Legacy VTK file of the C-alpha trace (Angstrom):
# vtk DataFile Version 3.0
C-alpha trace
ASCII
DATASET POLYDATA
POINTS 282 float
0.000 0.000 0.000
2.938 2.384 -0.337
2.328 5.389 -2.579
5.093 7.411 -4.241
4.605 11.012 -5.330
6.991 12.414 -7.944
7.453 16.137 -8.487
9.960 18.464 -10.135
9.424 21.117 -7.453
12.471 21.634 -5.203
11.953 21.727 -1.454
12.500 25.341 -0.372
11.754 24.781 3.302
8.246 26.238 3.319
6.650 22.892 4.140
4.748 22.292 0.921
6.130 18.749 0.564
4.214 17.968 3.747
1.043 19.548 2.382
1.271 17.632 -0.912
1.594 14.361 0.986
-1.351 15.355 3.166
-3.533 15.981 0.113
-2.587 12.660 -1.452
-3.154 10.800 1.805
-6.544 12.421 2.296
-7.750 11.430 -1.164
-6.377 7.886 -1.165
-6.964 7.080 2.495
-3.275 6.319 2.958
-1.328 7.154 6.132
1.145 10.017 5.828
4.124 7.766 6.623
3.161 5.413 3.796
3.591 8.147 1.186
7.058 8.724 -0.246
7.864 11.944 -2.076
10.687 11.966 -4.593
12.143 15.011 -6.311
12.845 14.268 -9.960
14.096 16.510 -12.740
11.865 17.773 -15.526
13.494 15.156 -17.777
11.538 12.549 -15.834
8.298 14.282 -14.854
6.172 17.108 -16.218
7.833 20.525 -16.557
7.418 22.806 -13.562
8.097 26.550 -13.599
9.316 26.565 -9.997
8.471 27.875 -6.566
7.248 31.454 -6.284
4.282 33.749 -6.262
2.592 31.872 -3.406
1.423 29.381 -6.021
2.648 25.973 -4.892
-0.223 24.718 -2.731
-2.628 26.022 -5.359
-0.999 24.703 -8.526
0.950 21.660 -7.309
-1.770 20.878 -4.793
-4.414 20.788 -7.513
-2.172 18.577 -9.665
-1.761 16.096 -6.793
-5.453 16.232 -5.934
-6.538 15.546 -9.515
-3.964 12.796 -10.032
-5.347 11.150 -6.890
-8.870 11.400 -8.301
-7.658 9.622 -11.436
-6.120 6.862 -9.303
-9.421 6.450 -7.492
-11.226 6.049 -10.815
-8.678 3.450 -11.922
-9.158 1.480 -8.707
-12.933 1.482 -9.062
-12.665 0.198 -12.642
-10.073 -2.406 -11.649
-12.190 -3.734 -8.771
-15.286 -3.895 -10.962
-13.373 -5.894 -13.588
-11.678 -8.239 -11.089
-14.734 -9.084 -9.012
-17.555 -8.536 -11.471
-19.023 -5.677 -9.472
-21.305 -3.185 -11.268
-18.986 -0.258 -11.963
-21.742 2.304 -11.557
-22.325 1.002 -8.006
-18.657 0.691 -7.081
-17.059 3.539 -5.167
-14.002 4.576 -3.204
-14.056 5.681 0.428
-11.412 5.963 3.163
-8.789 3.998 1.268
-11.077 1.165 0.226
-13.059 0.216 -2.858
-16.631 -0.631 -1.927
-19.764 -2.021 -3.547
-23.214 -2.863 -2.114
-23.258 -6.284 -0.465
-19.505 -6.802 -0.959
-16.622 -6.775 1.505
-14.507 -3.646 0.950
-11.015 -4.130 -0.444
-8.038 -1.947 0.445
-5.809 -0.137 -2.014
-2.850 -2.405 -1.215
-4.836 -5.615 -1.609
-6.315 -4.445 -4.886
-2.939 -3.533 -6.380
-1.469 -6.859 -5.191
-4.220 -8.795 -6.921
-3.771 -6.835 -10.131
-0.100 -7.805 -10.282
1.161 -4.385 -11.312
1.434 -0.715 -10.462
-1.210 1.955 -10.655
0.002 5.266 -12.056
-1.611 8.629 -12.672
-0.221 11.948 -13.867
-1.856 15.341 -13.967
-0.602 18.718 -15.160
-2.502 21.673 -13.725
-2.244 25.085 -15.362
-3.747 28.006 -13.469
-5.619 30.446 -15.678
-3.873 33.804 -15.982
-7.109 35.728 -15.468
-8.246 33.567 -12.564
-9.588 35.808 -9.811
-7.436 35.066 -6.771
-7.169 37.646 -4.005
-5.800 37.586 -0.476
-5.741 40.434 2.005
-3.452 41.195 4.919
-3.354 43.851 7.649
-0.226 44.420 9.759
-0.108 46.594 12.900
3.198 47.513 14.536
3.660 49.046 17.987
7.022 50.629 18.798
8.892 52.447 21.541
11.396 55.070 20.365
14.201 56.396 22.572
14.314 60.085 21.660
17.824 60.434 23.116
19.399 57.737 20.933
16.966 56.995 18.103
16.775 53.346 19.177
13.558 51.652 18.034
12.110 48.759 20.014
9.281 46.825 18.413
6.999 45.852 21.309
4.029 44.197 19.624
3.088 43.135 16.121
-0.357 42.043 14.954
-0.618 40.159 11.670
-4.130 39.631 10.294
-4.758 37.447 7.253
-7.605 36.580 4.923
-7.602 32.781 4.805
-9.590 29.897 3.452
-9.258 26.349 4.750
-5.890 25.964 6.487
-4.445 22.649 5.348
-1.552 22.542 7.813
-2.007 24.880 10.816
1.541 24.495 12.152
3.134 25.180 8.765
0.705 28.030 8.092
1.638 29.784 11.339
5.306 29.138 10.634
4.983 30.986 7.335
3.492 33.988 9.146
6.095 33.982 11.933
8.968 33.662 9.472
7.619 36.392 7.211
7.200 38.812 10.116
10.732 38.096 11.353
12.190 38.693 7.889
10.152 41.880 7.553
11.488 43.142 10.880
15.033 42.623 9.641
14.204 44.377 6.372
12.756 47.350 8.260
15.212 47.798 11.109
18.536 45.963 10.833
19.494 44.268 7.572
21.743 46.537 5.528
23.527 45.398 2.375
25.944 48.174 1.443
27.804 48.811 -1.805
30.735 50.980 -2.808
31.446 51.483 -6.521
29.668 48.250 -7.377
31.298 46.165 -4.651
29.476 44.728 -1.655
31.055 46.128 1.514
28.860 44.245 3.976
31.213 41.313 4.348
29.721 39.261 7.177
26.454 38.385 8.878
27.735 40.380 11.858
27.680 43.503 9.692
24.464 42.588 7.892
22.668 42.091 11.228
19.747 39.731 10.811
17.299 39.891 13.725
17.447 37.233 16.444
14.866 35.985 18.934
15.399 38.881 21.407
14.337 41.199 18.563
11.023 39.363 18.147
8.114 41.321 19.624
4.938 39.933 21.093
3.292 38.474 17.990
-0.456 38.224 17.610
-1.997 36.452 14.636
-5.568 37.044 13.498
-7.045 34.680 10.904
-10.236 35.734 9.128
-11.731 32.844 7.168
-13.571 33.896 4.018
-16.753 32.069 3.102
-15.752 31.823 -0.553
-12.533 29.945 0.204
-9.571 29.876 -2.141
-8.174 28.059 -5.188
-6.264 25.250 -3.473
-7.776 21.829 -2.830
-10.359 22.133 -0.018
-10.526 25.917 -0.438
-7.199 27.108 0.952
-5.565 30.464 0.220
-1.968 31.649 -0.185
0.093 32.676 2.849
3.585 33.180 1.396
4.562 36.645 0.200
1.603 38.435 1.760
3.052 37.871 5.227
6.184 39.929 4.559
5.187 42.628 2.079
3.590 45.050 4.547
5.730 44.464 7.658
8.257 47.232 6.938
5.600 49.831 5.975
3.734 49.096 9.220
6.892 49.598 11.296
7.873 52.794 9.469
4.359 54.184 9.943
4.501 53.345 13.656
7.773 55.303 13.896
6.070 58.195 12.098
3.205 58.095 14.593
5.636 58.092 17.538
8.039 60.789 16.317
6.318 62.708 13.546
9.160 61.723 11.227
8.546 59.806 8.022
11.650 57.750 7.306
12.122 57.342 3.565
15.003 54.866 3.711
15.277 51.447 5.296
16.638 49.915 7.379
15.717 52.531 9.969
18.860 52.409 12.086
19.099 54.310 15.364
21.708 56.588 13.762
19.449 57.507 10.835
16.482 58.176 13.102
18.568 60.158 15.609
19.870 62.422 12.831
16.332 62.899 11.499
15.071 63.829 14.981
17.983 66.232 15.464
17.185 67.877 12.130
13.550 68.192 13.190
14.507 69.759 16.532
16.948 72.258 15.018
14.850 72.951 11.957
17.747 72.114 9.644
LINES 1 283
282 0 1 2 3 4 5 6 7 8 9 10 11 12 13 14 15 16 17 18 19 20 21 22 23 24 25 26 27 28 29 30 31 32 33 34 35 36 37 38 39 40 41 42 43 44 45 46 47 48 49 50 51 52 53 54 55 56 57 58 59 60 61 62 63 64 65 66 67 68 69 70 71 72 73 74 75 76 77 78 79 80 81 82 83 84 85 86 87 88 89 90 91 92 93 94 95 96 97 98 99 100 101 102 103 104 105 106 107 108 109 110 111 112 113 114 115 116 117 118 119 120 121 122 123 124 125 126 127 128 129 130 131 132 133 134 135 136 137 138 139 140 141 142 143 144 145 146 147 148 149 150 151 152 153 154 155 156 157 158 159 160 161 162 163 164 165 166 167 168 169 170 171 172 173 174 175 176 177 178 179 180 181 182 183 184 185 186 187 188 189 190 191 192 193 194 195 196 197 198 199 200 201 202 203 204 205 206 207 208 209 210 211 212 213 214 215 216 217 218 219 220 221 222 223 224 225 226 227 228 229 230 231 232 233 234 235 236 237 238 239 240 241 242 243 244 245 246 247 248 249 250 251 252 253 254 255 256 257 258 259 260 261 262 263 264 265 266 267 268 269 270 271 272 273 274 275 276 277 278 279 280 281
């Protein structure tokens, strides 16, 4: 009863391999640990344009979902042929092929009796004009030391328009990671150049945020009735989590100081100089 899923998508660490296995397991009634996922090149499986645009659970998820539906149809036809069951009365439920008055047969038993492998392939192409929207609201709360220009992010609220959440732990991880990256983008991470050469030579100079820099984080999930384009009505959660973090922080600094910083990262030195210029009128 082992199922193998082949894809040309590389694992980027966002957790979508887990979600694809979850979708396949849900449709075939197979335990998660009984599903293997193998990364093949596009020489071996259908061409894939890659990871990006918060599209993977939508596009790859639909491909997996529809390939699983095809496998279910094959199993129903196979069982009807093997046992003489009426095909129009034969169905598939919870990993078993069933028919009225007959003992259900599992996927593994059916494939064993057939003496071969069952295979299905599906290529899903999202329509370019498909109406897909997600909304996000980010609220930053900051303390600013007017003597030094030091900014301390005290609380951050991240609200998202969602559909069905397929993997709650991974979904929240996407939000947490996006907020953390956005904080670095807004306040600390500085890649400097001089005459075309990068002068930020180490992570110590680049200054990514660490856990002490993480504020109190509050997540608000607003589930839309219409759902989204992924299997089971999920919506994207990738890029939307990071795109408005820096603007929210900069606007919070504006609210606290009356100064609109036009360059990020907003270092304490930059903000101190801006406050000094405001005080002296220069």
